C-alpha positions in Angstrom: -48.6 48.0 6.4 -47.6 46.0 9.4 -49.2 42.9 7.9 -47.1 43.3 4.7 -43.9 43.4 6.7 -44.9 40.3 8.6 -45.7 38.5 5.4 -42.4 39.6 3.8 -40.4 38.5 6.8 -42.3 35.1 6.9 -41.4 34.6 3.2 -37.8 35.4 3.8 -37.6 33.0 6.7 -39.4 30.3 4.7 -36.9 30.6 1.9 -34.0 30.4 4.3 -35.4 27.3 6.0 -36.1 25.6 2.7 -32.6 26.4 1.5 -31.1 24.9 4.7 -33.4 21.9 4.6 -32.3 20.9 1.1 -28.7 21.3 2.1 -27.9 23.9 -0.6 -24.2 23.8 0.1 -23.4 26.8 -2.1 -19.7 26.9 -2.9 -17.6 30.0 -3.4 -15.5 30.1 -6.5 -12.1 28.4 -6.0 -9.3 30.6 -7.3 -5.6 30.3 -6.7 -6.0 27.2 -4.5 -3.5 24.4 -4.8 -4.5 21.6 -2.4 -8.1 20.7 -1.5 -8.9 19.3 1.9 -11.9 17.0 2.3 -12.7 16.2 5.9 -14.5 13.0 7.0 -15.7 13.4 10.6 -17.8 11.1 12.9 -19.9 8.2 11.7 -21.0 8.7 8.1 -24.4 7.5 6.9 -24.6 9.2 3.5 -21.7 9.7 1.0 -23.4 12.5 -0.8 -21.5 15.6 0.3 -18.2 13.9 0.7 -18.4 12.4 -2.9 -19.5 15.8 -4.2 -16.5 17.6 -2.6 -14.1 14.9 -3.9 -15.6 15.2 -7.4 -15.4 19.0 -7.4 -11.8 19.1 -6.3 -11.0 16.4 -8.8 -12.5 18.4 -11.7 -11.0 21.8 -10.6 -7.7 22.4 -12.4 -6.6 24.9 -9.7 -6.6 22.0 -7.2 -3.4 20.1 -7.8 -3.8 17.4 -5.0 -6.3 16.4 -2.4 -5.7 15.6 1.3 -8.4 13.4 2.8 -8.5 14.3 6.5 -10.2 11.4 8.4 -11.4 11.4 12.0 -14.1 8.8 11.9 -14.8 5.3 13.3 -16.5 4.4 10.0 -20.1 4.3 8.8 -22.6 2.5 6.6 -21.0 -0.1 4.2 -22.5 1.3 1.0 -21.6 4.9 1.9 -18.0 3.7 2.6 -17.9 2.0 -0.7 -19.2 5.0 -2.6 -16.6 7.3 -0.9 -13.9 4.7 -1.7 -15.0 4.7 -5.4 -14.9 8.6 -5.5 -11.4 8.6 -3.9 -10.2 6.0 -6.4 -11.5 8.0 -9.3 -9.9 11.2 -8.2 -6.6 9.4 -7.4 -6.4 8.6 -11.1 -6.5 12.3 -11.9 -4.2 13.8 -9.2 -2.5 12.8 -6.0 -4.7 12.0 -3.0 -3.1 11.7 0.5 -4.9 10.3 3.5 -4.3 12.0 6.8 -5.6 10.1 9.8 -6.5 12.1 13.0 -7.6 10.5 16.3 -9.6 7.7 14.7 -9.7 6.3 11.2 -11.1 2.8 11.8 -13.2 0.4 9.8 -15.0 2.5 7.2 -12.6 5.3 8.1 -9.8 3.0 7.1 -11.6 1.6 4.1 -12.0 5.0 2.4 -8.3 5.7 2.8 -7.2 2.6 0.9 -7.1 4.1 -2.7 -4.9 7.0 -1.5 -1.4 7.4 -2.9 0.0 7.7 0.7 -1.7 6.9 4.0 -0.4 9.0 6.9 -1.3 8.4 10.6 -0.2 9.8 13.9 1.6 7.3 16.1 -1.4 7.2 18.4 -4.1 7.2 15.8 -6.6 4.3 16.2 -7.1 2.6 12.8 -7.7 -0.8 11.4 -10.9 -2.5 12.8 -11.3 -4.4 9.5 -14.7 -5.9 10.0 -18.5 -5.6 9.6 -21.3 -5.2 12.0 -25.1 -5.3 11.6 -27.3 -4.2 14.5 -30.7 -2.9 15.4 -32.9 -2.7 18.5 -35.5 -5.4 19.3 -38.6 -3.7 20.7 -40.7 -6.7 21.0 -40.9 -6.9 24.8 -41.4 -3.1 25.2 -44.2 -3.1 22.7 -45.9 -6.0 24.5 -45.8 -4.1 27.8 -47.3 -1.1 26.0 -50.0 -3.3 24.5 -48.9 -2.4 20.9 -49.1 -5.1 18.2 -48.1 -5.0 14.5 -50.0 -6.8 11.8 -47.6 -7.9 9.0 -48.7 -9.1 5.6 -45.7 -10.2 3.5 -45.1 -11.8 0.1 -42.6 -14.4 1.4 -41.2 -15.6 4.7 -38.2 -13.3 4.9 -39.7 -10.1 3.8 -39.7 -8.6 7.3 -36.3 -10.0 8.3 -34.5 -7.5 10.5 -37.7 -6.0 11.9 -37.5 -4.2 15.2 -40.8 -5.7 16.2 -39.6 -9.3 16.6 -36.5 -11.4 17.1 -34.8 -13.4 14.3 -35.2 -17.1 14.2 -32.2 -19.3 13.7 -32.7 -19.6 9.9 -32.9 -15.8 9.6 -29.8 -15.3 11.8 -27.8 -17.6 9.4 -29.0 -15.6 6.4 -27.9 -12.3 8.0 -24.6 -13.8 9.1 -24.0 -14.8 5.5 -24.6 -11.2 4.4 -22.1 -9.9 7.0 -19.4 -12.5 6.0 -19.8 -11.6 2.3 -19.2 -7.9 3.0 -16.3 -8.7 5.3 -14.7 -10.7 2.5 -15.1 -7.7 0.3 -13.3 -5.5 2.8 -10.5 -8.0 3.3 -10.0 -8.4 -0.5 -9.8 -4.6 -1.1 -7.3 -4.2 1.8 -5.1 -6.9 0.4 -5.1 -5.4 -3.1 -4.3 -1.9 -2.1 -1.8 -2.6 0.6 -0.1 -5.4 -1.3 -0.4 -7.7 1.7 -1.2 -11.4 1.2 -4.8 -12.3 1.7 -4.0 -14.7 4.5 -2.0 -12.1 6.4 -4.9 -9.6 6.2 -7.4 -12.2 7.4 -5.2 -12.8 10.4 -5.8 -9.2 11.6 -9.3 -8.7 10.1 -11.2 -9.7 13.2 -12.3 -6.2 14.1 -9.2 -5.3 16.2 -7.8 -1.8 16.1 -4.2 -0.8 15.7 -2.2 2.3 16.8 -0.6 4.2 14.0 2.7 2.7 15.0 1.3 -0.9 14.9 -0.4 -0.2 11.5 2.8 1.0 10.0 4.8 -2.0 11.2 2.1 -4.3 9.8 2.0 -2.5 6.4 -1.6 -1.2 6.8 -0.4 2.5 6.4 2.6 4.1 4.8 4.1 6.5 7.2 3.7 8.4 10.4 3.1 12.1 10.6 0.7 15.0 11.3 -1.8 16.8 9.1 0.9 19.3 8.2 3.2 16.5 7.2 0.5 15.1 4.9 0.0 18.5 3.3 3.8 18.8 2.7 3.8 15.3 1.1 0.9 16.4 -1.2 2.8 19.6 -2.1 6.0 17.7 -2.8 4.2 15.3 -5.2 2.9 18.3 -7.3 5.9 20.6 -6.8 4.3 23.2 -4.5 6.5 24.5 -1.8 3.9 26.4 0.2 0.5 24.9 -0.5 -2.6 27.0 -0.2 -5.4 24.9 1.4 -9.0 25.0 0.1 -11.9 23.6 2.1 -15.4 22.9 0.8 -18.3 25.0 2.1 -19.9 23.6 5.2 -23.5 22.4 4.8 -26.4 22.0 7.2 -29.7 20.2 6.5 -32.5 20.5 9.1 -34.2 17.4 7.6 -31.1 15.3 8.2 -30.7 16.8 11.7 -34.2 15.9 12.9 -35.0 12.8 10.8 -31.8 10.8 10.4 -31.3 9.9 14.1 -34.6 8.0 14.2 -33.8 6.3 10.9 -30.4 5.2 12.1 -31.8 3.8 15.3 -34.6 1.7 13.9 -33.4 0.5 10.5 -31.0 -2.4 10.1 -27.9 -1.5 8.2 -24.5 -3.0 7.5 -21.6 -1.0 9.0 -17.9 -0.8 8.5 -17.8 0.6 12.1 -15.6 0.4 15.1 -17.6 0.4 18.4 
């Protein structure tokens, strides 16, 4: 009998663990909600959950507007661009307001660009229009440990960006060209959404950050205010005097928790990220 209980408990625990590992993210039904709040916190490496939440709120007729609450220095370029696309799609359906908390820089600024109104606190750090690519070089450490890697590749640049060796000058130029190309994409998108001449954006697109006050004076945001003020703006746009806020269900994935840090450390990626 005791064995059966142990087996049953083990099965239940296994089911729970599997559910968490796949990041089930089960949502409770939304009823009576009026404004959805999608929070973007910390450095983002994957757009999956943020895009899913944006799409859900965009498709939900009970959600009349969306507030994008940003407290992030940015993240991976492709993730930033997918979140940007999702924000842009939902903005075509209903109002989307960006509310910047302590930091909304680089990719955190990029994802706010399609919003109808960008709100920041006077002391918010934003801007940092730029691109960075980095990875550790473990060559000397591996030599001390007596570890060597045998590489067989199809062409000369197939292992470019490897942590096991340094770039040569030709490879460095290739990678610099990649960074410049993505930087130009960022500058162009900023110019288009903020209605600022390209030359003016380029002048400030050197990675520098702005306070909310500075960003407003330069035209990179629309107005100054708190999260509550952003919610009020969203309510005013859809005619709701006392908005009811709806948040997505929090998710946790054990696979992401244990595996992602190593992947982020060793793999070269392009970032819209303020350091």
